[in-house]
N, C-alpha and C positions, 0 to 999 in steps of 0.2 A: 504493499499499499504506500502511497505518497506520504512523505512525512510533513504534510501541512498541519496546521494547527489542530490538535486533537480535539479541542473544545468545540470545533464546528460540526462535529458528527453528533452533537449533543441532543438532539431531540426535537420533535415537533410537539410543542405543549398545546393542549386543547382544552376547551370546556364548553360550557352550553350558553349560548345566548342567541338577524333575519335577513335579509333577503338577497341582495345582490352578491355575487361572487366576482372578485377582481383578482387577477393573478399576481404572483409574488415575484420577488427579485431574489438575487443570488449572491453568494461569496465565491470567490474562486482565486486560488493562488495566494490566499491571505489578504485579498482586497475585496471590498464590497462591490458587488456588480450591479447591473441595472436590467438584465434581460429576464423577463419572467417565463415560467412555463404558462403559456396562455390558457385562459379558461376554455375548456372544450365547447366548440360549436359545430354545427352540422355542415360539413364541407361538400359532401356528396348527396345531399338531399334524401337520405334514406330513413331520416327521423331519429337517428342517433348521434349524439356528440362525438366528435374525433379529436384526437389528442395529437398535438405538434410538439415534438421533441427537438431542441437544439443539439447540434454537435459542431460548434463553430470551429473546433481545431481538427476536424476530420480531414484526412488525406483524400484527395480526390485526383485520379489519373496521375498519381505520383507527385502531386503538388502539396506540400505540407500546409496545414492550417487553412486550406481552401474553404472548408466549411460545408456543412450539409444540414438538412432538415429531415427528420423522420416523421411521417404521419401514420399513426395507428387509428385505422377506422373503427369506430365504435359498432356494436351489434347487440342483440338481445343477451349474449354472453359476455358483453363488455368488450375489452380490446385484446388482441393477441398479435404475435409477430407474424402470423400467417396472413393477415390482411393489413398490409403496410405499403408504404411507398417512401422510397429515398429520393429526396430532391436535392439537386446540386445545380450549379451554374452550367454544368454540361448536360443537364436534362432538357429534352426537347421543348422549345417555346419559352425557356427561361432566359431573360436577358443576361448579357455579360459573358465573360469567358472565365474558365477556372484558372486562377492564378494563386500562387503561394501566398499565404498571409492575409488573404481577403477577409477571412472570418465570416463568410456567409452563414447567416443564422445566429449571429451573435445577439440579435434582438428580434422578437416577432410578436405579432398581435393579430387576433382574428375578429373580423367583422364583415358583414355583407355590404360591401361598399357600393356595388352597382345595383342593388336592390332587385336581384334576380331570384332570390330565395335560396341561393347557396353561400355559404360563409367563405370569404376570401382570406388570404393570409398575407400580411405585411411583413417583409423580411428585411432587416438591416445587415449590411456589410461594411462595417465601419472603417476598414483598412483598405478598401478598394481605391486604386489609382484611377483618377478621372482626368484624362488628358495628360498634362505635366504635373498635375497636382497629387502628390503622393499622400496616401491615407486621407483623401478627401471624403471618402465614404460614399455609398450608394445604398438606395432603398428600392425595393421590388414589390410589387403586388402580384401574388400568384392567385389566379382566379378558380373559384371553386365551380364544379360542374357535376353532373351525374356520374362521370368518370373519375371524379376527384379533382386534384390539382393537375391541369394539363397544360397551362400556358400562363404567361405573366407579362407584365409591362413595368418600365421604369417610372418612378415617382420623381417630380422634380425636387431637387435638394439644393441647398447652399453649397457651392463649390470652392473650397479654399484648401491650400496645403495643410495637412494635419488636422483638418476640421472634423474628421470622423463622424460625418452624418450617418445617423443610424445607430449611434451608440445606444439608444433606446428609441422604441416606437411604441405608439398607443393607437387604438383605433376605436371608432364609435360608429354604429350604424344606423341610429336614429332613435326615436322619431326625428322628423326633419331631415336635412341633408347629412350625409355621412360625413365623418371628419377623421383625419389623420394627424397625429403630432410626430414629428421627426426631431430627435434631439441631436445636436452636435456640439462641439467643444465651446462654441462662441454663442449660439442662438439656438432657439427652438422655433421650428416652422410649422405653422398650422395649416393644412390643406382642407378646404371645405368643397364637398361635391356639389352637383352631381359627378360622380365618377362613372366613365363609360369605357367600354373595351374598344369602341370604334376608333378612337384616335389615341389609343393607349390609355394612360389613366389621367384623364382630363380633370382638372380642378378650376373652379370658378373664383377661388380665393387663395392668395399666398400671404401669409402674415407672419411676421417675425415676432415671437414672444419674448419674455424675459431671457437674457443671455445666461451662458454657462450653466446649463442645467445638466443633470446626469440622469435623471429617470423621469418618466411621464405615466400618467394613467388618466382614465376617464371614469366618471361615476355621476350620480344624481344626488346632490347634497340638500336640496330643498323641495324635493318631491314633484317637480314640474315635469319630469321625464325628459328634460333637455339636458345636454352634455355639460357638465362642470369639469374643468380641467385642472388636474393637479400636477405641478412641476416641483421637483426636488433638485436643489443644487448640489454641486460637489461640495466637499468639506470647506468650511469657511474659517480660516485662520485657526484659532485656538478651540473652536467648537468641536464637540464630539461627532458631529455630523454636518449635514447641510440644511439650509432653509427650505421650508415648503411653501409654494405659492399657490393660490386658488384663483382661476379666471383672470390671470394677469393679462393686460393689454398694452400696446404701445401709447395709447391715449392717457393712461393714468400712471402715475409713479409707481414702479414695481414694489415698493415698500408698502404701498397701500393695500397690497394683496398678500402680504406675507403672514404667515401664521406665527403668532407670539407664544412665547413660553415652552417651546420645545424644538428639537431639530431631529434629524435622521438622514437615513439613506434609502429606505425603501417605503413604498406606500400601497395602500389599497383602500377601496371604498366599500362599505356595506352597512347594513342597518344592525348594529350590534345590540341595541337596546330595545328593538321592537316597536318603535314609535312611528314607523312608516317613512322616516327620513334616512338617507344614506349618511354614514359617519366616516370621517377621515381617520385612517389608522396609519401611523408613521412608525417604522421600526428604526431603532437607534442602537445598533450592535456595538458601537464603538465605546471605548473607556471615556470617562468624564474628560471634558476638554480643559485645557490650561486657562483659558481666558474666561468663558462663561460655563464652567464645569457643573453649576447647578442643574444644567439641563441634561447631564448624563447620569448613569448610574453604573456602578461596578458590575460588569458582566452583561450590560446591555439592558434595554428597555423598550417598552412600546408605549406611544403617546396617542391618545384618542380625543379628537375634537367632535362633539356631537352636532349633527345637523339639525335643522329646523325648517319652518317655512321660509325663513330668511337665509337659510344656508348655514354656514359655519362662522362663527364670530372670530374675526381675525385677531381681536385684541383680547381673547379670553384664553387662559391657560388651560392646557389639555389635562386630562386624567392620565396619570402615569401608572403603568404596570410593569413589574419586573419580577425576578424570581425570588425576591424577598416580600412580595406582596402575598397577603394571606390568601391561602388556597391554590397558589401556584407551586407546582413542584419544584424541588431543588432549592438552591441559594445562590445569590449573586457571587460569582468568583471572576476574577480578571481573566479576560478573553474568552468568556463563554460564548459571546457574540450572539446573546439573546436578542432576537428582533432582526437577525440577518436577512430572514425572509418573512413576509406576512402575506396571508390571504384570508378571505372571508367567505364564508358559506355556512348555511344552516344544516349542519350535519345530523342533527337529531330531529329536525323538521318540527321545532316547537315554535316556530314563527319569529325567532330571534337568532342571529347568526353567530356561530363560532368565529373567534379570531384564531386562525391557525398560526401557532407560535404562542399566543397568549389569548385566553378566552374571556367571555363575559357572559352575563346572564340577565335576562329581562328583570328579574326580581333580585336584588342584591347586588353586591359590589362586583365589578369585573374582575375576574381571576377566581371566583368561587367555584367549587366543584371541577377544577381544571384536571387534566390528566395528561400523561406523557407516555410516548412510546419510541423505540428505537430498534435496531437490528437485533437487539437481545430479547425483544418482546416475542413471546410464543406465537408462531404463525407467521411472523415477518421473515422473509428469506434473508439469508446471510448472517454475517456475525459482526460484532463491534470490533473495529480496528482503527488504530490511530490515523487520522487524516482523511478518512472516507468523505467527511463533510455530508453525512447523511441529514437531510433537511435544508441543504444549501438553496434548493429552490421548491416551492410547494405551489399547488393549485387545486381546485376542486371543481367538479362538474359531473352531471349525470351521463354516464357513457353507455348505460344499458336501458335507459328509459324506465326504470323501475321507481322513479320519483325520490330516490336517495342519492345524494351527491357522492361520488366517489372521490377519493383523495389521492393526488398524485404527488410524490415525493422524489426529489432528485439527490443523488450523492455524487457531486461533481468529480470526485477523486477516487471513487470505488475502483480497485485494481489499477489504479493509475489512468484510468480511461473515463470513468463516470458510469452511471447507471440510473435507472428510473424504477420506482415501485409504484404500483397501482393497488390501492386498498379499497375494496368495495364498500359502499356504504352499508351500514347496519341500522338496526332499529333506533339506536341512540348513540352509536360510536362506530368507526370503522370496523368492518369484519376482518380482523387480522389473519384468521386461519384461512381465508380465500384470497390472500394477497398473491400478487405476482410480480416478478422483477424482470427487467429487461436490460441486457447489457449489449455492447456493440456487435459481438459476434452473432448474436441471435437476430440482430436487426439488418444484418447484411453490410455492416460497416467494417472495412479493414482495420487491423490493429493500428493504433497510433498512440503513443505515450502522450498523456496529457490532453486527450480528445475533448474532455469536458461534456460528454454526453449528459444532458439534464442541467447543464450549467452554462456560463459564458465566461468571457475574458475582460469585461469592462473594468476600467481602473476608476 
């Protein structure tokens, strides 16, 4: 196993509390990353959610770190390696060419952009060379269809040397026009549809958001069913993480949209207290910062701002949950990286959503009745080994249409390559004894050290 920080194999901690599921982000190589395992959606229109797995360091046609995506198509029995597709820049209909170091798949998001009833996949290649601009980055949309992902088109990006467009991407299908967020080193671009296949990926609006973001996500924070945008910056000076911005615009000063009282590196949106409004969940896995250390907690923390009819209050401090919170398993220890990945889904179908990593409950304090699992839990394949980073990425969605969200967990450095676990949904918690794991060999990927299957390589 890779000798990366052993603490990051440390668990996905869960508990009981509604509604939306938004994918998580990752840690890889000892640095927090930005690419989630996207929330499963139906790519081939058969009524079952499909799972997109990143392998940004996969070797393709002999080119190291060219990158790949693996799609596991859902069915009444969930997902299996038998019903899969491996997509690279060498695949028919996919823009670009295979080149070493492009990291195709370093970020991805799923949404029906052209409103044809099939979910599409937005893919980032942050180290793609564009013209003479090295590592300018590129972003592609792969179109869903009855046959699955069969073709794609390039999305417009800001081209600049080392810009790394596609460090993270987010997508929203509606109501209203579909939208895409593309994060690079210096700006975030918002593309607003309609998107069409006829002229490639057309967009009616190109908008530069707050600069120097590292991750992005969409959600509904005020119950109006319209898109709210969450952007999280890179680490800010002595802070233990980055700032979170909600619905930033060029017209308003960016600090007017910055969430106060907390920082972090990963984000998700979902209704954790069951009041009908999405809540902002920010994971802060870093140790307390040197300047504003009150925002950090030893071993990491999760910050929650609650939504309302007016959205989230920018100037209100969040609720903070960590491993020293009553009801949360374990205890805060340096470099636990609690909050390295966050996702939200109603795993026990009680009308209030679990926060995967740290949970909440509609009645009572968030963290109450939490539980934890790892590769040492009975029924979960594999074994606890230093550096696996089990839980480096998480996501949840219904893959077999039984009404129970299935949990997807990545271990970015399992066997020095990465692996992904799917834990079927149970009556009130994941059904560990029915878990399945997927490694590169079983998915048709050639062996490559540090492939990061189920992870990313964002800095």
